[in-house]
MOPAC internal coordinates of N, CA, C and O (Angstrom, degrees):
PM7 1SCF
backbone

  N    0.0000 0     0.00 0     0.00 0    0    0    0
  C    1.4420 1     0.00 0     0.00 0    1    0    0
  C    1.5365 1   108.68 1     0.00 0    2    1    0
  O    1.2310 1   119.64 1   -45.12 1    3    2    1
  N    1.3259 1   118.28 1   134.88 1    3    2    1
  C    1.4681 1   120.43 1   179.24 1    5    3    2
  C    1.5329 1   111.22 1   -62.40 1    6    5    3
  O    1.2310 1   120.29 1   -29.52 1    7    6    5
  N    1.3257 1   117.05 1   150.48 1    7    6    5
  C    1.4725 1   119.99 1  -177.89 1    9    7    6
  C    1.5288 1   113.32 1   -61.42 1   10    9    7
  O    1.2310 1   119.98 1   148.80 1   11   10    9
  N    1.3363 1   117.64 1   -31.20 1   11   10    9
  C    1.4623 1   120.55 1   178.39 1   13   11   10
  C    1.5219 1   110.45 1   -61.63 1   14   13   11
  O    1.2310 1   120.54 1   135.03 1   15   14   13
  N    1.3317 1   116.57 1   -44.97 1   15   14   13
  C    1.4671 1   121.19 1   179.14 1   17   15   14
  C    1.5183 1   109.97 1   -61.78 1   18   17   15
  O    1.2310 1   121.00 1   137.07 1   19   18   17
  N    1.3272 1   115.69 1   -42.93 1   19   18   17
  C    1.4559 1   120.75 1  -177.61 1   21   19   18
  C    1.5320 1   110.75 1   -62.52 1   22   21   19
  O    1.2310 1   120.60 1   136.04 1   23   22   21
  N    1.3348 1   116.46 1   -43.96 1   23   22   21
  C    1.4628 1   120.66 1   179.33 1   25   23   22
  C    1.5191 1   111.25 1   -62.90 1   26   25   23
  O    1.2310 1   120.73 1   136.07 1   27   26   25
  N    1.3234 1   116.21 1   -43.93 1   27   26   25
  C    1.4665 1   119.90 1  -179.04 1   29   27   26
  C    1.5226 1   110.97 1   -64.50 1   30   29   27
  O    1.2310 1   120.16 1   141.19 1   31   30   29
  N    1.3181 1   117.29 1   -38.81 1   31   30   29
  C    1.4646 1   119.91 1  -179.92 1   33   31   30
  C    1.5257 1   110.84 1   -68.13 1   34   33   31
  O    1.2310 1   120.15 1   143.32 1   35   34   33
  N    1.3337 1   117.32 1   -36.68 1   35   34   33
  C    1.4574 1   119.43 1   178.46 1   37   35   34
  C    1.5314 1   111.24 1   -69.59 1   38   37   35
  O    1.2310 1   119.95 1   151.28 1   39   38   37
  N    1.3280 1   117.69 1   -28.72 1   39   38   37
  C    1.4567 1   121.23 1   178.98 1   41   39   38
  C    1.5265 1   112.39 1   -77.04 1   42   41   39
  O    1.2310 1   120.48 1   161.24 1   43   42   41
  N    1.3293 1   116.69 1   -18.76 1   43   42   41
  C    1.4588 1   120.21 1   179.74 1   45   43   42
  C    1.5249 1   109.88 1   -65.01 1   46   45   43
  O    1.2310 1   120.95 1   -35.79 1   47   46   45
  N    1.3136 1   115.80 1   144.21 1   47   46   45
  C    1.4630 1   119.63 1   174.94 1   49   47   46
  C    1.5258 1   107.95 1   -96.40 1   50   49   47
  O    1.2310 1   121.13 1  -114.93 1   51   50   49
  N    1.3044 1   115.45 1    65.07 1   51   50   49
  C    1.4530 1   122.48 1  -177.71 1   53   51   50
  C    1.5140 1   108.51 1  -111.96 1   54   53   51
  O    1.2310 1   120.47 1   -46.53 1   55   54   53
  N    1.3177 1   116.71 1   133.47 1   55   54   53
  C    1.4581 1   119.92 1  -177.10 1   57   55   54
  C    1.5298 1   112.56 1   -71.54 1   58   57   55
  O    1.2310 1   119.89 1   168.16 1   59   58   57
  N    1.3283 1   117.81 1   -11.84 1   59   58   57
  C    1.4679 1   120.72 1   179.79 1   61   59   58
  C    1.5201 1   112.70 1   -82.76 1   62   61   59
  O    1.2310 1   120.02 1   172.05 1   63   62   61
  N    1.3457 1   117.57 1    -7.95 1   63   62   61
  C    1.4606 1   121.21 1  -179.21 1   65   63   62
  C    1.5267 1   108.09 1  -113.81 1   66   65   63
  O    1.2310 1   120.53 1   -58.18 1   67   66   65
  N    1.3259 1   116.60 1   121.82 1   67   66   65
  C    1.4549 1   120.30 1  -178.93 1   69   67   66
  C    1.5259 1   109.93 1   -81.20 1   70   69   67
  O    1.2310 1   120.89 1    -8.90 1   71   70   69
  N    1.3210 1   115.90 1   171.10 1   71   70   69
  C    1.4568 1   120.63 1   179.10 1   73   71   70
  C    1.5134 1   112.46 1   -66.55 1   74   73   71
  O    1.2310 1   120.34 1   155.79 1   75   74   73
  N    1.3290 1   116.95 1   -24.21 1   75   74   73
  C    1.4656 1   121.55 1   178.41 1   77   75   74
  C    1.5184 1   112.40 1   -81.17 1   78   77   75
  O    1.2310 1   120.18 1   173.09 1   79   78   77
  N    1.3322 1   117.26 1    -6.91 1   79   78   77
  C    1.4560 1   120.62 1   179.46 1   81   79   78
  C    1.5185 1   113.38 1    93.42 1   82   81   79
  O    1.2310 1   120.09 1  -164.83 1   83   82   81
  N    1.3213 1   117.44 1    15.17 1   83   82   81
  C    1.4677 1   121.56 1   179.30 1   85   83   82
  C    1.5239 1   108.13 1   -89.79 1   86   85   83
  O    1.2310 1   120.93 1   -51.24 1   87   86   85
  N    1.3337 1   115.83 1   128.76 1   87   86   85
  C    1.4615 1   121.42 1   179.05 1   89   87   86
  C    1.5198 1   107.94 1   -94.00 1   90   89   87
  O    1.2310 1   120.84 1   -55.74 1   91   90   89
  N    1.3218 1   116.00 1   124.26 1   91   90   89
  C    1.4644 1   121.48 1  -179.49 1   93   91   90
  C    1.5196 1   107.76 1  -114.62 1   94   93   91
  O    1.2310 1   121.05 1   -66.03 1   95   94   93
  N    1.3291 1   115.59 1   113.97 1   95   94   93
  C    1.4568 1   121.18 1   177.18 1   97   95   94
  C    1.5173 1   106.73 1  -116.02 1   98   97   95
  O    1.2310 1   121.02 1   -60.73 1   99   98   97
  N    1.3149 1   115.66 1   119.27 1   99   98   97
  C    1.4533 1   120.93 1  -176.44 1  101   99   98
  C    1.5209 1   108.54 1  -109.79 1  102  101   99
  O    1.2310 1   120.64 1   -50.54 1  103  102  101
  N    1.3185 1   116.38 1   129.46 1  103  102  101
  C    1.4574 1   121.25 1  -179.64 1  105  103  102
  C    1.5184 1   109.46 1  -119.44 1  106  105  103
  O    1.2310 1   120.55 1   -48.11 1  107  106  105
  N    1.3199 1   116.55 1   131.89 1  107  106  105
  C    1.4639 1   121.50 1   178.76 1  109  107  106
  C    1.5208 1   110.87 1  -136.74 1  110  109  107
  O    1.2310 1   121.04 1  -157.92 1  111  110  109
  N    1.3135 1   115.61 1    22.08 1  111  110  109
  C    1.4646 1   119.27 1  -174.50 1  113  111  110
  C    1.5326 1   111.90 1   -81.17 1  114  113  111
  O    1.2310 1   120.28 1   146.01 1  115  114  113
  N    1.3201 1   117.07 1   -33.99 1  115  114  113
  C    1.4604 1   120.96 1  -174.79 1  117  115  114
  C    1.5249 1   110.87 1  -109.32 1  118  117  115
  O    1.2310 1   121.22 1    -6.37 1  119  118  117
  N    1.3301 1   115.28 1   173.63 1  119  118  117
  C    1.4629 1   119.60 1   179.11 1  121  119  118
  C    1.5281 1   112.04 1   -94.20 1  122  121  119
  O    1.2310 1   120.21 1   155.74 1  123  122  121
  N    1.3298 1   117.20 1   -24.26 1  123  122  121
  C    1.4624 1   120.87 1  -176.20 1  125  123  122
  C    1.5213 1   110.85 1   -96.65 1  126  125  123
  O    1.2310 1   120.84 1   -36.20 1  127  126  125
  N    1.3347 1   116.01 1   143.80 1  127  126  125
  C    1.4573 1   122.08 1  -179.32 1  129  127  126
  C    1.5253 1   110.46 1   -64.70 1  130  129  127
  O    1.2310 1   120.23 1   140.00 1  131  130  129
  N    1.3321 1   117.17 1   -40.00 1  131  130  129
  C    1.4665 1   120.73 1  -179.32 1  133  131  130
  C    1.5318 1   111.22 1   -62.14 1  134  133  131
  O    1.2310 1   120.58 1   140.89 1  135  134  133
  N    1.3071 1   116.50 1   -39.11 1  135  134  133
  C    1.4590 1   119.19 1   178.14 1  137  135  134
  C    1.5271 1   110.72 1   -66.53 1  138  137  135
  O    1.2310 1   120.44 1   143.84 1  139  138  137
  N    1.3357 1   116.77 1   -36.16 1  139  138  137
  C    1.4603 1   120.37 1   175.85 1  141  139  138
  C    1.5273 1   110.41 1   -61.70 1  142  141  139
  O    1.2310 1   120.21 1   136.22 1  143  142  141
  N    1.3120 1   117.20 1   -43.78 1  143  142  141
  C    1.4647 1   121.11 1  -179.12 1  145  143  142
  C    1.5225 1   111.06 1   -63.28 1  146  145  143
  O    1.2310 1   120.63 1   136.37 1  147  146  145
  N    1.3282 1   116.40 1   -43.63 1  147  146  145
  C    1.4686 1   119.60 1   178.30 1  149  147  146
  C    1.5300 1   110.86 1   -63.11 1  150  149  147
  O    1.2310 1   120.83 1   139.62 1  151  150  149
  N    1.3193 1   116.01 1   -40.38 1  151  150  149
  C    1.4573 1   120.52 1   178.36 1  153  151  150
  C    1.5249 1   110.70 1   -63.75 1  154  153  151
  O    1.2310 1   120.23 1   138.35 1  155  154  153
  N    1.3311 1   117.16 1   -41.65 1  155  154  153
  C    1.4622 1   121.74 1   178.06 1  157  155  154
  C    1.5215 1   111.14 1   -62.11 1  158  157  155
  O    1.2310 1   120.59 1   136.09 1  159  158  157
  N    1.3270 1   116.48 1   -43.91 1  159  158  157
  C    1.4635 1   120.59 1  -178.94 1  161  159  158
  C    1.5252 1   111.81 1   -66.54 1  162  161  159
  O    1.2310 1   120.20 1   153.98 1  163  162  161
  N    1.3155 1   117.23 1   -26.02 1  163  162  161
  C    1.4586 1   119.79 1   176.99 1  165  163  162
  C    1.5206 1   111.55 1   -80.68 1  166  165  163
  O    1.2310 1   120.18 1   150.31 1  167  166  165
  N    1.3443 1   117.26 1   -29.69 1  167  166  165
  C    1.4642 1   120.37 1  -178.59 1  169  167  166
  C    1.5272 1   113.03 1   -83.38 1  170  169  167
  O    1.2310 1   119.72 1   157.59 1  171  170  169
  N    1.3184 1   118.15 1   -22.41 1  171  170  169
  C    1.4611 1   121.16 1  -178.96 1  173  171  170
  C    1.5308 1   112.58 1   -63.12 1  174  173  171
  O    1.2310 1   118.42 1   133.19 1  175  174  173
  N    1.3464 1   120.62 1   -46.81 1  175  174  173
  C    1.4749 1   119.02 1   177.49 1  177  175  174
  C    1.5331 1   112.82 1   -61.59 1  178  177  175
  O    1.2310 1   120.32 1   147.22 1  179  178  177
  N    1.3172 1   117.00 1   -32.78 1  179  178  177
  C    1.4661 1   119.78 1   177.96 1  181  179  178
  C    1.5276 1   110.35 1   -65.94 1  182  181  179
  O    1.2310 1   120.43 1   141.87 1  183  182  181
  N    1.3266 1   116.78 1   -38.13 1  183  182  181
  C    1.4638 1   120.95 1   177.66 1  185  183  182
  C    1.5221 1   110.52 1   -65.86 1  186  185  183
  O    1.2310 1   120.52 1   138.34 1  187  186  185
  N    1.3246 1   116.61 1   -41.66 1  187  186  185
  C    1.4690 1   120.59 1   179.47 1  189  187  186
  C    1.5269 1   110.39 1   -65.92 1  190  189  187
  O    1.2310 1   120.12 1   138.30 1  191  190  189
  N    1.3390 1   117.38 1   -41.70 1  191  190  189
  C    1.4644 1   121.02 1   178.36 1  193  191  190
  C    1.5275 1   111.16 1   -62.65 1  194  193  191
  O    1.2310 1   120.36 1   141.07 1  195  194  193
  N    1.3173 1   116.91 1   -38.93 1  195  194  193
  C    1.4663 1   119.15 1  -179.90 1  197  195  194
  C    1.5213 1   111.17 1   -68.24 1  198  197  195
  O    1.2310 1   120.07 1   151.81 1  199  198  197
  N    1.3331 1   117.46 1   -28.19 1  199  198  197
  C    1.4634 1   120.44 1   178.85 1  201  199  198
  C    1.5217 1   111.04 1   -74.97 1  202  201  199
  O    1.2310 1   120.11 1   148.99 1  203  202  201
  N    1.3120 1   117.39 1   -31.01 1  203  202  201
  C    1.4628 1   121.43 1  -173.50 1  205  203  202
  C    1.5243 1   112.08 1   -86.26 1  206  205  203
  O    1.2310 1   119.80 1   149.36 1  207  206  205
  N    1.3253 1   117.99 1   -30.64 1  207  206  205
  C    1.4634 1   119.56 1  -177.40 1  209  207  206
  C    1.5205 1   110.23 1   -67.20 1  210  209  207
  O    1.2310 1   121.00 1   -41.45 1  211  210  209
  N    1.3147 1   115.69 1   138.55 1  211  210  209
  C    1.4587 1   121.30 1   178.52 1  213  211  210
  C    1.5224 1   108.69 1  -107.79 1  214  213  211
  O    1.2310 1   121.14 1   -40.78 1  215  214  213
  N    1.3122 1   115.43 1   139.22 1  215  214  213
  C    1.4502 1   119.73 1   179.31 1  217  215  214
  C    1.5255 1   109.85 1   -80.90 1  218  217  215
  O    1.2310 1   121.36 1   -32.95 1  219  218  217
  N    1.3158 1   115.01 1   147.05 1  219  218  217
  C    1.4480 1   120.30 1   179.41 1  221  219  218
  C    1.5209 1   108.92 1   -69.33 1  222  221  219
  O    1.2310 1   120.45 1   -43.56 1  223  222  221
  N    1.3186 1   116.74 1   136.44 1  223  222  221
  C    1.4599 1   121.03 1  -178.67 1  225  223  222
  C    1.5202 1   109.82 1   -66.86 1  226  225  223
  O    1.2310 1   120.71 1   -44.63 1  227  226  225
  N    1.3112 1   116.25 1   135.37 1  227  226  225
  C    1.4524 1   121.09 1  -178.96 1  229  227  226
  C    1.5194 1   109.63 1   -85.78 1  230  229  227
  O    1.2310 1   121.38 1   -51.83 1  231  230  229
  N    1.3266 1   114.96 1   128.17 1  231  230  229
  C    1.4661 1   120.33 1   176.13 1  233  231  230
  C    1.5184 1   108.14 1  -101.32 1  234  233  231
  O    1.2310 1   119.61 1   -54.65 1  235  234  233
  N    1.3242 1   118.34 1   125.35 1  235  234  233
  C    1.4680 1   118.90 1   178.90 1  237  235  234
  C    1.5311 1   110.39 1   -67.38 1  238  237  235
  O    1.2310 1   121.12 1   -40.10 1  239  238  237
  N    1.3207 1   115.47 1   139.90 1  239  238  237
  C    1.4589 1   120.24 1  -177.79 1  241  239  238
  C    1.5295 1   110.20 1   -93.22 1  242  241  239
  O    1.2310 1   121.08 1   -25.11 1  243  242  241
  N    1.3155 1   115.53 1   154.89 1  243  242  241
  C    1.4633 1   122.13 1   177.95 1  245  243  242
  C    1.5291 1   108.45 1  -104.06 1  246  245  243
  O    1.2310 1   119.80 1   -36.66 1  247  246  245
  N    1.3361 1   117.99 1   143.34 1  247  246  245
  C    1.4660 1   118.58 1   175.34 1  249  247  246
  C    1.5332 1   110.23 1   -68.98 1  250  249  247
  O    1.2310 1   120.98 1   -34.34 1  251  250  249
  N    1.3113 1   115.74 1   145.66 1  251  250  249
  C    1.4659 1   120.02 1  -179.04 1  253  251  250
  C    1.5321 1   110.12 1   -73.75 1  254  253  251
  O    1.2310 1   120.80 1   -15.44 1  255  254  253
  N    1.3232 1   116.07 1   164.56 1  255  254  253
  C    1.4713 1   120.95 1  -179.93 1  257  255  254
  C    1.5233 1   109.77 1   -63.60 1  258  257  255
  O    1.2310 1   120.56 1   140.20 1  259  258  257
  N    1.3396 1   116.53 1   -39.80 1  259  258  257
  C    1.4660 1   120.36 1   179.79 1  261  259  258
  C    1.5166 1   112.31 1   -63.55 1  262  261  259
  O    1.2310 1   120.51 1   139.13 1  263  262  261
  N    1.3319 1   116.63 1   -40.87 1  263  262  261
  C    1.4664 1   118.66 1  -179.55 1  265  263  262
  C    1.5233 1   110.92 1   -68.46 1  266  265  263
  O    1.2310 1   120.02 1   144.04 1  267  266  265
  N    1.3280 1   117.56 1   -35.96 1  267  266  265
  C    1.4678 1   120.20 1   175.87 1  269  267  266
  C    1.5320 1   110.54 1   -63.26 1  270  269  267
  O    1.2310 1   121.34 1   136.02 1  271  270  269
  N    1.3235 1   115.04 1   -43.98 1  271  270  269
  C    1.4655 1   120.40 1  -178.45 1  273  271  270
  C    1.5327 1   110.66 1   -64.13 1  274  273  271
  O    1.2310 1   120.35 1   136.04 1  275  274  273
  N    1.3413 1   116.94 1   -43.96 1  275  274  273
  C    1.4663 1   120.60 1   179.04 1  277  275  274
  C    1.5225 1   111.08 1   -62.68 1  278  277  275
  O    1.2310 1   120.31 1   141.19 1  279  278  277
  N    1.3097 1   117.01 1   -38.81 1  279  278  277
  C    1.4651 1   120.72 1   179.54 1  281  279  278
  C    1.5240 1   110.53 1   -64.21 1  282  281  279
  O    1.2310 1   120.37 1   135.00 1  283  282  281
  N    1.3399 1   116.90 1   -45.00 1  283  282  281
  C    1.4619 1   120.21 1  -179.36 1  285  283  282
  C    1.5271 1   111.86 1   -66.99 1  286  285  283
  O    1.2310 1   120.27 1   142.97 1  287  286  285
  N    1.3447 1   117.09 1   -37.03 1  287  286  285
  C    1.4676 1   120.13 1   177.56 1  289  287  286
  C    1.5221 1   110.73 1   -64.89 1  290  289  287
  O    1.2310 1   120.47 1   139.95 1  291  290  289
  N    1.3143 1   116.70 1   -40.05 1  291  290  289
  C    1.4622 1   120.82 1   177.82 1  293  291  290
  C    1.5232 1   111.35 1   -63.84 1  294  293  291
  O    1.2310 1   120.51 1   140.19 1  295  294  293
  N    1.3212 1   116.63 1   -39.81 1  295  294  293
  C    1.4614 1   120.48 1   178.62 1  297  295  294
  C    1.5332 1   110.50 1   -65.90 1  298  297  295
  O    1.2310 1   120.57 1   140.48 1  299  298  297
  N    1.3315 1   116.52 1   -39.52 1  299  298  297
  C    1.4680 1   120.37 1   178.51 1  301  299  298
  C    1.5279 1   109.98 1   -63.81 1  302  301  299
  O    1.2310 1   120.48 1   135.69 1  303  302  301
  N    1.3318 1   116.69 1   -44.31 1  303  302  301
  C    1.4670 1   121.17 1   179.46 1  305  303  302
  C    1.5281 1   110.80 1   -59.85 1  306  305  303
  O    1.2310 1   120.33 1   135.52 1  307  306  305
  N    1.3153 1   116.97 1   -44.48 1  307  306  305
  C    1.4696 1   120.51 1   179.75 1  309  307  306
  C    1.5302 1   110.27 1   -64.78 1  310  309  307
  O    1.2310 1   120.60 1   142.21 1  311  310  309
  N    1.3236 1   116.47 1   -37.79 1  311  310  309
  C    1.4662 1   119.87 1   178.27 1  313  311  310
  C    1.5163 1   111.85 1   -63.28 1  314  313  311
  O    1.2310 1   120.34 1   139.77 1  315  314  313
  N    1.3373 1   116.96 1   -40.23 1  315  314  313
  C    1.4604 1   121.17 1   178.87 1  317  315  314
  C    1.5273 1   109.98 1   -65.26 1  318  317  315
  O    1.2310 1   120.55 1   137.65 1  319  318  317
  N    1.3214 1   116.56 1   -42.35 1  319  318  317
  C    1.4703 1   120.68 1   178.94 1  321  319  318
  C    1.5228 1   109.99 1   -61.64 1  322  321  319
  O    1.2310 1   119.84 1   134.79 1  323  322  321
  N    1.3073 1   117.91 1   -45.21 1  323  322  321
  C    1.4627 1   121.63 1  -178.46 1  325  323  322
  C    1.5222 1   111.53 1   -69.13 1  326  325  323
  O    1.2310 1   120.45 1   145.40 1  327  326  325
  N    1.3393 1   116.74 1   -34.60 1  327  326  325
  C    1.4589 1   119.81 1   178.72 1  329  327  326
  C    1.5256 1   110.54 1   -67.20 1  330  329  327
  O    1.2310 1   119.65 1   151.06 1  331  330  329
  N    1.3285 1   118.27 1   -28.94 1  331  330  329
  C    1.4566 1   122.51 1   179.33 1  333  331  330
  C    1.5172 1   113.37 1   -77.36 1  334  333  331
  O    1.2310 1   119.04 1   177.28 1  335  334  333
  N    1.2965 1   119.43 1    -2.72 1  335  334  333
  C    1.4616 1   121.97 1  -177.79 1  337  335  334
  C    1.5267 1   112.86 1   -88.25 1  338  337  335
  O    1.2310 1   120.22 1   177.24 1  339  338  337
  N    1.2967 1   117.19 1    -2.76 1  339  338  337
  C    1.4619 1   119.87 1  -176.82 1  341  339  338
  C    1.5274 1   112.46 1   -70.16 1  342  341  339
  O    1.2310 1   120.79 1    -2.24 1  343  342  341
  N    1.3439 1   116.09 1   177.76 1  343  342  341
  C    1.4671 1   120.95 1   178.93 1  345  343  342
  C    1.5351 1   109.88 1   -69.99 1  346  345  343
  O    1.2310 1   121.51 1   -30.71 1  347  346  345
  N    1.2819 1   114.71 1   149.29 1  347  346  345
  C    1.4535 1   120.57 1   178.23 1  349  347  346
  C    1.5268 1   107.37 1  -104.05 1  350  349  347
  O    1.2310 1   120.20 1   -57.18 1  351  350  349
  N    1.3476 1   117.22 1   122.82 1  351  350  349
  C    1.4515 1   121.51 1   177.86 1  353  351  350
  C    1.5169 1   108.94 1   -99.65 1  354  353  351
  O    1.2310 1   120.44 1   -45.10 1  355  354  353
  N    1.3729 1   116.75 1   134.90 1  355  354  353
  C    1.4586 1   121.17 1  -179.27 1  357  355  354
  C    1.4815 1   111.10 1   -98.34 1  358  357  355
  O    1.2310 1   120.10 1   180.00 1  359  358  357

C-alpha cells in the first residue's frame, strides 16, 4: 500500500483501524468461514477508497440583497404592530 494511503487511513477516526495501523474487519453475515473471508476482501477496498477520497471544501454562502431587504421589511412591520399595542390617550 502506498504511504499516502497508509497515512490517510491512520488519520481516519474509524474504529476498525487501531493505533498501530492494523485494520480489523469483522464479518458475521454468513455461516461459513470462507464466505466471511471473501466478504472481508470485498470490503477492504471500499474502506481504502473511503480513506483516500477528499470531501469538497464548503464555501459559506451570503444572503442575497432581496432576502436582506425582505427580512428588514418584516422587522419594520412587526415593530409597527407592536408600537400600536400601547395605551390610547384621549
